Backbone as CSV, one residue per row, in Angstrom:
resi,resn,N_x,N_y,N_z,CA_x,CA_y,CA_z,C_x,C_y,C_z
1,UNK,-22.015,-12.116,57.477,-20.944,-11.152,57.589,-20.982,-10.207,56.394
2,UNK,-20.838,-8.941,56.604,-20.969,-7.918,55.564,-19.973,-8.088,54.425
3,UNK,-18.779,-8.536,54.711,-17.741,-8.632,53.679,-18.122,-9.555,52.534
4,UNK,-19.025,-10.473,52.745,-19.352,-11.450,51.709,-20.390,-10.976,50.712
5,UNK,-20.971,-9.793,50.894,-22.032,-9.398,49.969,-21.516,-9.080,48.573
6,UNK,-20.221,-8.858,48.403,-19.639,-8.634,47.079,-18.907,-9.868,46.565
7,UNK,-18.649,-10.811,47.428,-17.733,-11.893,47.079,-18.450,-13.115,46.519
8,UNK,-17.769,-13.787,45.622,-18.162,-15.103,45.141,-16.975,-15.989,45.487
9,UNK,-17.113,-16.799,46.513,-15.963,-17.555,46.989,-14.931,-16.585,47.533
10,UNK,-13.718,-16.699,47.057,-12.647,-15.799,47.471,-12.420,-14.695,46.450
11,UNK,-13.327,-14.515,45.527,-13.144,-13.537,44.456,-14.137,-12.397,44.588
12,UNK,-13.637,-11.196,44.356,-14.479,-9.998,44.347,-14.676,-9.493,42.922
13,UNK,-14.160,-10.239,41.958,-14.214,-9.804,40.566,-15.632,-9.781,40.024
14,UNK,-16.475,-10.695,40.463,-17.855,-10.730,39.969,-18.622,-9.477,40.374
15,UNK,-18.295,-8.928,41.522,-18.933,-7.690,41.961,-18.621,-6.569,40.976
16,UNK,-17.356,-6.440,40.607,-16.951,-5.378,39.698,-17.503,-5.603,38.297
17,UNK,-17.512,-6.841,37.858,-18.096,-7.148,36.555,-19.586,-6.826,36.555
18,UNK,-20.265,-7.148,37.648,-21.684,-6.823,37.761,-21.931,-5.325,37.726
19,UNK,-21.061,-4.558,38.379,-21.184,-3.095,38.350,-21.008,-2.572,36.929
20,UNK,-20.021,-3.090,36.220,-19.778,-2.653,34.842,-20.988,-2.964,33.978
21,UNK,-21.508,-4.172,34.103,-22.643,-4.575,33.278,-23.880,-3.754,33.603
22,UNK,-24.133,-3.499,34.883,-25.297,-2.703,35.281,-25.209,-1.292,34.716
23,UNK,-24.032,-0.691,34.806,-23.865,0.666,34.281,-23.954,0.690,32.763
24,UNK,-23.409,-0.330,32.107,-23.504,-0.395,30.643,-24.963,-0.458,30.207
25,UNK,-25.747,-1.288,30.877,-27.166,-1.412,30.511,-27.917,-0.120,30.817
26,UNK,-27.613,0.522,31.946,-28.243,1.792,32.292,-27.955,2.844,31.228
27,UNK,-26.685,2.976,30.859,-26.303,3.983,29.868,-26.916,3.690,28.500
28,UNK,-26.924,2.438,28.109,-27.525,2.092,26.818,-29.031,2.335,26.843
29,UNK,-29.658,2.111,27.988,-31.081,2.408,28.122,-31.358,3.899,27.987
30,UNK,-30.493,4.716,28.561,-30.638,6.171,28.434,-30.462,6.593,26.981
31,UNK,-29.501,5.990,26.299,-29.268,6.307,24.883,-30.521,5.987,24.063
32,UNK,-31.085,4.813,24.278,-32.293,4.425,23.539,-33.442,5.376,23.862
33,UNK,-33.600,5.713,25.132,-34.708,6.586,25.545,-34.576,7.994,24.973
34,UNK,-33.362,8.488,24.848,-33.178,9.868,24.386,-33.020,9.992,22.883
35,UNK,-32.466,8.970,22.232,-32.212,9.073,20.789,-33.164,8.240,19.951
36,UNK,-33.860,7.299,20.606,-34.744,6.370,19.896,-33.975,5.517,18.879
37,UNK,-32.678,5.340,19.130,-31.835,4.508,18.271,-31.097,3.492,19.129
38,UNK,-30.728,2.398,18.498,-29.956,1.384,19.204,-28.570,1.943,19.510
39,UNK,-28.059,1.660,20.693,-26.725,2.140,21.038,-25.649,1.348,20.309
40,UNK,-24.471,1.928,20.248,-23.337,1.232,19.655,-23.014,-0.018,20.460
41,UNK,-22.428,-0.989,19.810,-22.023,-2.221,20.494,-20.613,-2.033,21.045
42,UNK,-20.517,-1.204,22.060,-19.248,-0.937,22.725,-19.439,-1.140,24.228
43,UNK,-18.320,-1.300,24.920,-18.346,-1.496,26.366,-17.709,-0.326,27.108
44,UNK,-17.236,0.673,26.375,-16.579,1.817,26.980,-17.635,2.704,27.638
45,UNK,-17.656,2.683,28.962,-18.694,3.388,29.701,-18.594,4.903,29.576
46,UNK,-17.389,5.431,29.479,-17.219,6.879,29.319,-17.793,7.314,27.974
47,UNK,-17.529,6.540,26.951,-18.073,6.851,25.620,-19.595,6.750,25.618
48,UNK,-20.118,5.728,26.274,-21.566,5.565,26.344,-22.217,6.717,27.111
49,UNK,-21.571,7.167,28.176,-22.103,8.306,28.941,-22.145,9.553,28.068
50,UNK,-21.107,9.750,27.254,-21.079,10.902,26.342,-22.197,10.787,25.308
51,UNK,-22.389,9.597,24.748,-23.463,9.383,23.778,-24.837,9.579,24.405
52,UNK,-24.928,9.320,25.707,-26.192,9.511,26.424,-26.404,10.978,26.787
53,UNK,-25.389,11.809,26.540,-25.502,13.230,26.830,-25.350,13.573,28.299
54,UNK,-24.686,12.699,29.050,-24.527,12.917,30.484,-23.259,13.711,30.788
55,UNK,-23.331,14.537,31.788,-22.167,15.240,32.305,-21.744,14.512,33.575
56,UNK,-20.503,14.085,33.614,-20.015,13.299,34.739,-19.126,14.129,35.650
57,UNK,-19.187,13.837,36.935,-18.203,14.370,37.867,-16.902,13.612,37.627
58,UNK,-15.792,14.198,38.023,-14.484,13.573,37.810,-14.424,12.176,38.425
59,UNK,-14.983,12.015,39.630,-14.972,10.712,40.298,-15.789,9.684,39.518
60,UNK,-16.911,10.120,38.949,-17.741,9.208,38.159,-17.032,8.798,36.879
61,UNK,-16.395,9.760,36.214,-15.661,9.441,34.990,-14.516,8.478,35.285
62,UNK,-13.852,8.667,36.423,-12.762,7.763,36.809,-13.291,6.349,37.007
63,UNK,-14.430,6.215,37.701,-15.024,4.895,37.907,-15.381,4.242,36.585
64,UNK,-16.058,4.988,35.706,-16.456,4.414,34.411,-15.249,3.995,33.588
65,UNK,-14.197,4.791,33.640,-12.974,4.465,32.920,-12.332,3.197,33.481
66,UNK,-12.236,3.122,34.808,-11.649,1.939,35.443,-12.461,0.684,35.148
67,UNK,-13.771,0.787,35.247,-14.614,-0.378,34.984,-14.520,-0.827,33.536
68,UNK,-14.379,0.118,32.625,-14.243,-0.232,31.204,-12.970,-1.028,30.973
69,UNK,-11.882,-0.596,31.579,-10.607,-1.317,31.432,-10.667,-2.673,32.129
70,UNK,-11.244,-2.699,33.326,-11.326,-3.951,34.063,-12.224,-4.954,33.358
71,UNK,-13.255,-4.472,32.686,-14.152,-5.366,31.954,-13.367,-6.165,30.920
72,UNK,-12.529,-5.477,30.180,-11.716,-6.157,29.167,-10.778,-7.150,29.836
73,UNK,-10.143,-6.728,30.928,-9.225,-7.626,31.631,-9.952,-8.845,32.191
74,UNK,-11.156,-8.640,32.702,-11.903,-9.748,33.291,-12.476,-10.685,32.238
75,UNK,-12.909,-10.134,31.131,-13.484,-10.965,30.067,-12.413,-11.686,29.259
76,UNK,-11.270,-11.046,29.114,-10.200,-11.596,28.278,-8.885,-11.564,29.043
77,UNK,-8.778,-12.345,30.119,-7.586,-12.268,30.974,-6.353,-12.871,30.319
78,UNK,-5.361,-12.038,30.075,-4.082,-12.516,29.577,-3.128,-12.749,30.736
79,UNK,-3.185,-11.847,31.700,-2.298,-11.953,32.841,-3.124,-11.984,34.120
80,UNK,-3.116,-13.114,34.786,-3.875,-13.238,36.019,-3.300,-12.349,37.118
81,UNK,-2.022,-11.978,37.010,-1.421,-11.095,38.009,-2.103,-9.732,37.998
82,UNK,-2.403,-9.200,36.815,-3.064,-7.893,36.717,-4.444,-7.961,37.352
83,UNK,-5.143,-9.062,37.166,-6.462,-9.222,37.756,-6.356,-9.314,39.269
84,UNK,-5.305,-9.952,39.762,-5.113,-10.073,41.198,-5.036,-8.733,41.903
85,UNK,-4.551,-7.723,41.206,-4.440,-6.394,41.789,-5.805,-5.764,42.055
86,UNK,-6.803,-6.113,41.267,-8.130,-5.534,41.458,-9.057,-6.473,42.225
87,UNK,-8.605,-7.684,42.495,-9.418,-8.678,43.200,-9.263,-8.504,44.709
88,UNK,-9.739,-7.360,45.195,-9.649,-7.051,46.621,-11.010,-6.570,47.103
89,UNK,-11.312,-6.872,48.353,-12.581,-6.448,48.936,-12.742,-4.942,48.847
90,UNK,-11.702,-4.196,49.225,-11.792,-2.743,49.256,-12.109,-2.169,47.872
91,UNK,-11.502,-2.719,46.841,-11.746,-2.264,45.473,-13.183,-2.553,45.064
92,UNK,-13.658,-3.752,45.360,-15.024,-4.133,44.998,-16.047,-3.313,45.781
93,UNK,-15.801,-3.090,47.063,-16.735,-2.334,47.896,-16.854,-0.898,47.395
94,UNK,-15.734,-0.266,47.089,-15.748,1.103,46.573,-16.465,1.158,45.226
95,UNK,-16.179,0.195,44.386,-16.827,0.117,43.070,-18.341,0.006,43.232
96,UNK,-18.790,-0.842,44.120,-20.221,-1.036,44.343,-20.861,0.245,44.883
97,UNK,-20.228,0.887,45.837,-20.770,2.126,46.408,-20.881,3.215,45.343
98,UNK,-19.852,3.365,44.522,-19.865,4.393,43.491,-20.887,4.077,42.406
99,UNK,-21.045,2.812,42.075,-22.054,2.399,41.098,-23.449,2.729,41.619
100,UNK,-23.693,2.424,42.876,-24.992,2.746,43.470,-25.239,4.249,43.449
101,UNK,-24.218,5.043,43.674,-24.366,6.504,43.651,-24.735,6.985,42.246
102,UNK,-24.115,6.431,41.233,-24.456,6.824,39.862,-25.913,6.472,39.563
103,UNK,-26.376,5.327,40.016,-27.770,4.954,39.790,-28.726,5.926,40.480
104,UNK,-28.322,6.411,41.666,-29.182,7.377,42.362,-29.214,8.678,41.605
C-alpha cells in the first residue's frame, strides 16, 4: 500500500527527519564543493542554503524552515503534543515530495 512508504509503524516522523538529514547533507556537500571549507556545525537549513550561495523559491525556503524547526522538536522532544501535530501522513508525504523536488 502506498501510504506506508513514509511510515515506520504508525509514525511518519522518521520520513520528515530523513528529509531534513538528506537536505542538510546535500547543502553541506555544496558548501564544501564551492568553498573548499568545512561547513558550520548547524542544522538550520535556510542558513546552510545561504552559505551554499543558493537562491530559494518561497516554497523551498518554507520547507527548509519547517524542517529545521521540526528537527529540533524531533531530536529534543519536550512536548509530545507538538510532535503529534506534524505526525501525519499528509505532512510527511508533502515533505518528501518537496525534498525530492529540491534534489532535482
